[in-house]
C-alpha positions as CSV (number, residue, x, y, z in Angstrom):
1,M,10.4,-39.5,1.1
2,K,7.4,-42.2,2.4
3,S,4.7,-40.2,4.3
4,K,1.8,-42.3,6.2
5,E,-1.5,-42.1,4.4
6,R,-4.6,-40.6,6.0
7,Q,-7.9,-41.6,4.8
8,G,-10.6,-38.9,5.3
9,K,-8.5,-36.9,7.9
10,P,-7.1,-33.8,7.5
11,F,-3.6,-33.2,8.5
12,F,-2.5,-30.0,10.2
13,F,0.6,-28.2,11.3
14,E,1.2,-24.7,12.3
15,K,3.3,-21.8,11.7
16,K,3.6,-20.1,15.2
17,N,4.3,-16.7,16.7
18,Q,5.4,-14.9,13.5
19,K,6.0,-11.7,14.4
20,T,4.3,-8.7,12.8
21,F,5.3,-4.9,13.6
22,T,3.6,-1.7,13.7
23,P,3.6,2.4,12.4
24,F,3.7,4.3,9.6
25,K,3.9,8.2,9.7
26,A,8.0,7.9,10.2
27,F,8.6,5.4,8.3
28,H,11.8,4.7,9.8
29,G,10.6,3.9,13.3
30,A,7.5,1.2,14.4
31,S,5.8,0.3,17.7
32,G,3.9,-2.7,18.9
33,I,4.5,-6.4,18.2
34,A,1.6,-8.9,17.4
35,S,2.1,-12.6,17.0
36,K,-0.4,-14.6,14.7
37,T,-1.1,-18.4,14.1
38,K,-1.9,-19.3,10.2
39,V,-3.1,-23.2,10.2
40,F,-2.6,-25.0,7.4
41,C,-4.3,-27.9,6.4
42,F,-3.3,-31.1,4.2
43,F,-6.2,-33.3,3.0
44,F,-5.1,-37.0,2.1
45,S,-6.7,-39.4,0.4
46,K,-5.9,-43.1,-0.3
47,K,-4.0,-42.6,-3.5
48,K,-3.5,-38.4,-4.3
49,Y,-2.8,-35.6,-1.7
50,F,-5.2,-32.7,-2.3
51,L,-3.5,-29.0,-2.1
52,P,-5.9,-26.7,-2.9
53,S,-4.7,-23.9,-1.4
54,L,-1.0,-24.2,-1.8
55,I,-1.8,-24.4,-5.9
56,L,-4.1,-21.6,-6.0
57,A,-3.5,-19.5,-3.6
58,P,-0.2,-18.5,-4.4
59,T,-1.1,-17.6,-8.0
60,I,-4.0,-15.3,-6.5
61,A,-1.9,-13.6,-4.5
62,L,1.1,-12.9,-6.9
63,A,-1.4,-11.2,-8.8
64,Q,-2.4,-8.9,-5.8
65,S,0.9,-8.7,-4.8
66,A,2.9,-7.5,-7.5
67,P,2.3,-4.0,-7.9
68,I,3.5,-3.8,-4.2
69,D,6.4,-6.0,-4.7
70,A,7.1,-3.1,-7.8
71,L,6.6,-0.2,-5.5
72,N,8.8,-1.8,-2.9
73,T,11.5,-2.0,-5.5
74,G,11.0,1.8,-6.6
75,L,11.0,3.1,-3.0
76,A,14.4,1.3,-2.2
77,Q,15.8,3.3,-5.5
78,V,14.6,6.3,-4.1
79,E,15.9,6.3,-1.2
80,K,19.4,5.0,-2.5
81,T,19.0,7.9,-4.9
82,G,18.3,10.6,-2.0
83,K,21.3,13.0,-3.0
84,Q,19.9,13.3,-6.9
85,P,17.3,16.2,-7.5
86,F,13.7,16.0,-6.3
87,Q,12.1,16.2,-9.7
88,Q,14.3,13.1,-11.2
89,R,13.1,10.9,-8.4
90,F,9.8,12.0,-8.5
91,D,10.1,11.7,-12.3
92,A,11.8,7.8,-11.8
93,L,9.1,6.9,-9.1
94,A,5.8,8.4,-10.4
95,P,5.0,5.4,-13.0
96,V,5.6,3.1,-10.1
97,I,3.0,4.9,-8.2
98,D,0.6,5.4,-11.1
99,H,0.7,1.7,-11.3
100,A,0.0,0.8,-7.8
101,F,-2.3,2.9,-7.0
102,N,-5.9,3.6,-7.9
103,L,-5.3,7.3,-7.2
104,S,-8.7,8.2,-8.6
105,Q,-11.0,5.7,-6.5
106,I,-8.6,6.8,-2.8
107,L,-9.5,10.7,-4.2
108,Q,-13.1,9.8,-4.3
109,T,-12.9,8.0,-1.0
110,I,-11.2,11.1,0.8
111,V,-13.8,13.7,-0.8
112,G,-16.9,11.3,0.0
113,L,-20.3,12.1,-1.4
114,R,-19.7,15.4,-2.7
115,W,-17.4,14.3,-5.2
116,S,-20.0,14.1,-8.0
117,Q,-20.9,18.0,-6.8
118,I,-17.7,19.1,-7.9
119,P,-17.6,20.0,-11.8
120,A,-15.2,17.9,-14.4
121,D,-12.4,20.4,-14.9
122,Q,-12.0,21.0,-11.3
123,Q,-12.1,17.2,-10.5
124,A,-9.1,16.8,-13.1
125,K,-7.2,19.5,-11.6
126,L,-7.8,17.9,-7.9
127,L,-7.1,14.1,-9.1
128,A,-3.5,16.1,-11.1
129,A,-2.8,17.6,-7.6
130,F,-3.5,14.8,-5.5
131,R,-1.2,12.7,-7.5
132,A,1.5,15.3,-7.5
133,F,1.5,15.4,-3.6
134,T,1.0,11.5,-3.2
135,I,4.8,11.2,-4.9
136,S,5.9,13.7,-3.4
137,S,5.0,12.7,0.0
138,Y,7.1,9.5,-0.6
139,V,10.1,10.6,-2.6
140,S,10.2,13.2,0.7
141,N,10.0,10.4,2.9
142,F,12.2,8.3,1.6
143,S,15.6,10.0,0.9
144,G,18.9,8.9,1.1
145,G,18.8,6.1,3.7
146,D,19.2,2.4,3.2
147,A,16.0,1.2,4.2
148,T,15.2,-2.2,3.1
149,F,11.6,-3.3,1.7
150,K,9.8,-6.5,2.6
151,L,6.8,-7.7,0.6
152,L,5.7,-10.2,4.0
153,P,4.2,-13.5,2.6
154,D,0.8,-13.2,4.3
155,T,-2.5,-11.6,2.9
156,R,-5.9,-11.3,4.4
157,T,-9.5,-11.0,2.9
158,V,-11.6,-8.1,3.5
159,G,-14.7,-8.2,1.3
160,N,-13.9,-8.3,-2.3
161,D,-10.3,-7.1,-1.4
162,T,-7.1,-8.2,-0.6
163,V,-4.8,-6.7,2.5
164,V,-0.8,-7.3,1.1
165,E,1.4,-7.4,4.4
166,T,4.8,-4.9,3.8
167,Q,7.5,-4.3,6.0
168,I,10.0,-1.5,5.8
169,V,13.4,-2.4,8.1
170,P,15.7,0.5,8.6
171,S,19.6,0.4,9.0
172,S,19.2,1.1,12.8
173,G,15.4,0.7,14.8
174,D,12.8,-1.2,14.3
175,P,10.9,-2.3,11.5
176,T,7.7,-0.5,10.0
177,R,4.6,-2.1,9.1
178,I,2.6,-0.9,6.1
179,D,-0.6,-2.7,4.3
180,Y,-2.2,-1.9,1.2
181,V,-5.5,-2.9,0.3
182,M,-5.9,-3.8,-3.0
183,R,-8.5,-4.0,-5.0
184,L,-9.4,-5.8,-8.6
185,G,-10.5,-3.2,-11.5
186,P,-9.7,-2.0,-14.9
187,A,-6.2,-1.7,-14.4
188,G,-5.8,-5.0,-12.2
189,W,-5.0,-4.7,-9.1
190,Q,-4.2,-1.4,-7.7
191,A,-4.1,0.3,-3.6
192,V,-7.2,1.9,-2.7
193,D,-5.9,2.3,0.6
194,V,-2.6,2.1,3.3
195,L,-2.9,0.8,6.4
196,Q,-0.9,2.4,9.1
197,Q,-0.2,0.2,12.0
198,G,-2.0,-2.7,10.0
199,T,-5.4,-1.0,10.5
200,I,-5.6,2.1,10.4
201,S,-6.5,3.8,7.3
202,Q,-4.8,6.3,5.6
203,A,-7.5,7.5,3.3
204,A,-9.5,8.4,6.6
205,V,-6.8,10.5,7.8
206,Q,-6.7,12.4,4.8
207,R,-10.2,12.8,4.7
208,S,-10.4,14.4,7.9
209,D,-7.0,16.4,6.9
210,F,-8.6,17.5,3.8
211,R,-11.9,18.4,5.4
212,G,-11.4,22.1,6.3
213,E,-10.4,22.9,2.8
214,L,-13.6,21.1,1.2
215,N,-15.7,23.1,4.0
216,N,-14.3,26.9,3.6
217,G,-13.5,26.9,-0.1
218,G,-14.5,23.7,-2.2
219,A,-12.2,21.5,-4.6
220,P,-9.9,25.1,-5.4
221,K,-9.6,25.4,-1.8
222,L,-7.9,21.8,-1.5
223,I,-6.2,22.0,-5.0
224,D,-4.2,25.0,-3.8
225,S,-3.5,23.8,-0.3
226,L,-2.2,20.6,-2.1
227,Q,-0.2,22.6,-4.4
228,K,1.8,24.3,-1.9
229,K,2.3,21.5,0.0
230,V,4.2,20.0,-3.2
231,A,6.3,22.9,-3.8
232,A,7.2,23.1,0.1
233,M,8.6,19.4,-0.6
234,G,10.4,20.1,-3.7
235,G,8.3,18.8,-6.4
236,S,6.6,20.4,-9.3
237,N,3.2,20.8,-10.2
238,P,1.1,20.1,-12.8
239,A,0.3,23.0,-15.7
240,P,-3.1,24.4,-14.7
């Protein structure tokens, strides 16, 4: 196909009115629609076409989004096997969660400065309880439906982190927007926060939720609280 050459001038085209959908807690509902405009630029020289953003960006984005793509696959499987025992589904999803999330970093963000004041043995128990709580929450939220989990093409940068956008589409009702803040660490790219409605930090919400236990009993009180929540959802807690 013949294209008109432009020397030293950029050629623009736009993707307009790309819809994104918001909420979170009730994964099968949604509220709010926003539109975005993404502008792409191709630079033309006399004999060569330079497309650095199209060559490099997808490779980088693939590394950042791959753990979330795997998470979506795991959640879809958990959703389809909703009639199976809770613990069986828990065990199937656990390695997927461990791969997708940096749970240690998330927990330290939630606990805040007092994390360094918690004895090492209590830190380990708290992390184990938080892991069981996180996995159980996902298993409990996705049980027996037929939602579709989609990785959206757009990503955005926040400091050194990259936000990967996803959408959960139920069989009926509006899609749900869930974004993941990805950070490069020793285990590769992992999520260090989940953004409800694309903007609300789940870590900040949990910091508020956990503050009462930490203020009125420290790590042991929070561990006990998380373990009770796991048991109520049907999961099993790690051995003491």
